[in-house]
C-alpha positions as CSV (number, residue, x, y, z in Angstrom):
1,M,1.0,-8.2,-18.5
2,K,0.3,-4.5,-18.8
3,I,0.6,-1.5,-16.0
4,I,-2.9,0.4,-16.2
5,N,-4.1,2.9,-13.5
6,A,-6.5,1.1,-11.8
7,R,-10.3,1.5,-11.8
8,K,-13.4,1.5,-9.2
9,T,-13.6,-2.3,-10.4
10,D,-10.3,-3.3,-8.7
11,A,-11.4,-2.2,-5.3
12,P,-12.1,-5.7,-3.9
13,L,-8.5,-6.5,-5.0
14,I,-6.8,-3.3,-3.3
15,A,-8.9,-4.4,-0.3
16,R,-7.4,-7.9,0.3
17,S,-4.1,-6.5,-1.1
18,I,-4.1,-3.8,1.5
19,M,-5.2,-6.6,4.2
20,D,-2.5,-9.0,3.4
21,A,0.2,-6.7,3.5
22,V,-0.1,-4.8,7.0
23,G,-0.7,-8.5,8.1
24,E,-3.2,-11.0,10.2
25,E,-2.6,-9.4,13.6
26,I,-3.6,-5.6,12.4
27,C,-6.5,-6.7,10.8
28,S,-7.8,-8.7,13.6
29,G,-6.9,-5.7,15.9
30,L,-9.2,-3.5,13.4
31,A,-12.1,-6.2,14.0
32,T,-12.9,-5.7,17.6
33,N,-15.8,-4.8,18.9
34,G,-17.9,-7.9,17.5
35,H,-16.4,-7.0,14.2
36,S,-15.0,-9.4,11.6
37,L,-12.3,-9.5,8.9
38,D,-15.0,-9.5,6.7
39,D,-15.9,-5.9,8.1
40,V,-12.4,-5.3,7.7
41,E,-12.5,-6.1,4.0
42,R,-15.4,-3.9,3.5
43,L,-14.1,-1.0,5.4
44,F,-10.9,-1.3,2.7
45,T,-13.1,-1.6,0.0
46,S,-14.7,1.4,0.8
47,L,-11.3,3.4,1.2
48,A,-10.4,2.2,-2.1
49,L,-13.4,3.4,-4.0
50,R,-13.1,6.9,-2.2
51,E,-11.5,9.6,-4.2
52,D,-10.2,11.3,-1.1
53,S,-8.6,8.2,1.0
54,Q,-4.5,6.8,0.6
55,Y,-6.2,3.6,-0.6
56,S,-7.9,5.0,-3.6
57,Y,-8.0,3.7,-6.6
58,L,-6.5,6.9,-7.8
59,N,-3.4,6.3,-6.2
60,T,-3.1,2.6,-7.1
61,L,-1.8,0.7,-10.4
62,T,-3.1,-2.3,-11.5
63,A,-1.2,-5.2,-13.3
64,L,-3.4,-7.3,-15.4
65,D,-2.7,-10.6,-17.5
66,D,-3.3,-11.3,-21.1
67,S,-6.6,-11.7,-20.4
68,G,-6.9,-8.7,-18.5
69,K,-7.5,-9.8,-15.3
70,A,-6.6,-7.6,-12.0
71,V,-3.4,-9.8,-10.4
72,G,-1.6,-7.4,-8.7
73,V,-1.7,-3.6,-7.4
74,C,0.6,-0.9,-5.7
75,V,-0.7,2.0,-3.7
76,G,1.3,5.1,-4.2
77,Y,1.1,8.7,-3.4
78,D,2.8,12.0,-2.7
79,G,4.1,11.6,1.0
80,S,3.2,15.1,1.5
81,R,-0.7,14.5,1.6
82,L,-0.6,11.3,3.7
83,H,-1.9,13.3,6.8
84,E,-5.0,14.6,4.4
85,L,-5.7,11.2,2.9
86,R,-6.0,9.3,6.1
87,E,-8.8,11.4,7.5
88,A,-10.8,9.3,5.2
89,F,-9.2,6.1,6.7
90,F,-10.2,7.7,10.5
91,E,-13.8,8.7,9.4
92,E,-14.5,4.8,7.6
93,A,-12.5,3.0,10.9
94,E,-15.1,5.5,13.4
95,K,-18.1,5.0,11.2
96,Q,-17.6,1.1,10.3
97,L,-15.8,-0.3,12.8
98,G,-16.5,2.2,15.7
99,I,-12.9,2.6,16.5
100,E,-10.8,5.4,16.9
101,M,-7.5,5.7,15.3
102,G,-6.6,9.2,15.2
103,D,-3.5,8.4,17.5
104,I,-1.3,6.7,14.6
105,D,1.6,8.5,13.5
106,D,2.3,9.2,9.9
107,E,4.8,6.4,8.5
108,T,6.2,8.3,5.7
109,D,8.3,11.5,4.7
110,S,6.7,14.6,2.8
111,G,9.7,14.7,0.7
112,E,9.1,11.2,-0.9
113,F,6.6,9.5,-3.2
114,Y,5.1,7.0,-0.5
115,I,5.0,3.0,-1.6
116,D,2.0,1.8,0.7
117,T,1.2,-1.5,-0.4
118,L,2.5,-4.0,-3.4
119,A,0.6,-7.1,-3.3
120,V,0.2,-10.4,-6.5
121,L,-1.9,-12.7,-6.3
122,P,-0.4,-15.8,-5.0
123,E,-0.8,-18.2,-8.1
124,Y,1.0,-15.0,-9.9
125,R,4.4,-14.6,-7.8
126,G,7.2,-15.2,-9.3
127,R,6.5,-13.9,-12.7
128,G,8.3,-10.3,-12.3
129,I,4.7,-8.5,-11.7
130,A,6.0,-7.0,-8.5
131,S,9.1,-5.9,-10.0
132,E,7.1,-4.2,-12.8
133,L,4.9,-2.5,-10.4
134,L,7.9,-1.2,-8.3
135,R,9.1,0.3,-11.5
136,A,5.8,1.9,-12.5
137,S,5.8,3.6,-9.2
138,I,9.3,4.4,-9.6
139,R,8.2,6.4,-12.5
140,R,5.1,7.8,-10.9
141,A,7.8,9.3,-8.4
142,E,10.3,10.9,-10.6
143,A,7.0,12.6,-12.3
144,I,6.5,14.6,-9.4
145,G,9.9,15.0,-8.5
146,K,10.4,12.8,-5.2
147,P,12.0,9.7,-4.7
148,A,10.2,6.6,-4.0
149,G,10.4,5.4,-0.7
150,L,8.7,2.4,1.1
151,L,8.8,0.9,4.7
152,V,9.8,-2.9,5.1
153,D,9.0,-5.3,7.9
154,K,13.0,-6.1,9.2
155,E,12.1,-9.9,9.5
156,N,10.7,-9.9,5.9
157,T,13.7,-11.0,4.0
158,R,12.1,-11.8,0.7
159,A,10.3,-8.4,0.4
160,R,13.7,-6.5,1.3
161,R,15.5,-8.9,-1.7
162,L,12.8,-8.0,-4.4
163,Y,13.5,-3.7,-3.6
164,E,17.0,-3.8,-3.2
165,N,17.0,-6.0,-6.7
166,I,15.3,-3.1,-8.1
167,G,17.5,-0.3,-6.3
168,F,16.3,0.8,-2.8
169,R,18.4,1.2,-0.2
170,K,18.0,1.3,3.5
171,V,17.9,5.3,4.6
172,G,16.9,5.0,8.2
173,E,14.0,3.5,10.2
174,R,10.6,4.6,10.4
175,P,7.1,3.8,12.6
176,F,4.3,1.8,11.3
177,C,1.4,1.2,14.0
178,Y,3.9,0.9,16.8
179,V,6.8,-1.2,15.4
180,M,10.1,-0.1,13.9
181,M,10.2,-0.5,10.1
182,D,13.4,-0.2,7.7
183,H,12.9,2.9,5.6
184,L,13.8,2.7,1.9
185,H,14.5,4.8,-0.8
186,F,15.0,4.2,-4.5
187,Q,18.6,5.2,-5.2
188,G,18.7,3.3,-8.8
189,S,19.9,-0.1,-10.2
């Protein structure tokens, strides 16, 4: 396995990973006004292709298997840029889905490197790929001098166990799409 900076060709995997990470309820909420989940996937794919989006391929690491197939992604960026990067999301959501999203609060702290999305294809889970993607993201955070931070659903014990095994610890709570999540920072292993 190899971790690389994502390429534009990874945009469909990034989009599906984001949809998996945010969950069916949020994706279904985006698919209103006669739109489908395929439309939501097109939205996230277009955001992954943009250079000014929080979900941009430029903000993403990709895990490749031995044959070079992209099997996992981790989206992360300087938390102080989220407000600016999120403008692309608001713009595309209104243009493609006809919904206004401007009332969503930023879920990250400006003093952290925010790990937004982590996903590995189901058939590749359990092989340590998520851990390697997280470690590579932590190195990106260290390179800009900020702690790596993320949010985890209070009920997602499997994800929490992964993050805690890497060295993340709870530092508080923050809202994500109107739901309170646990806010974790990397404290070292």
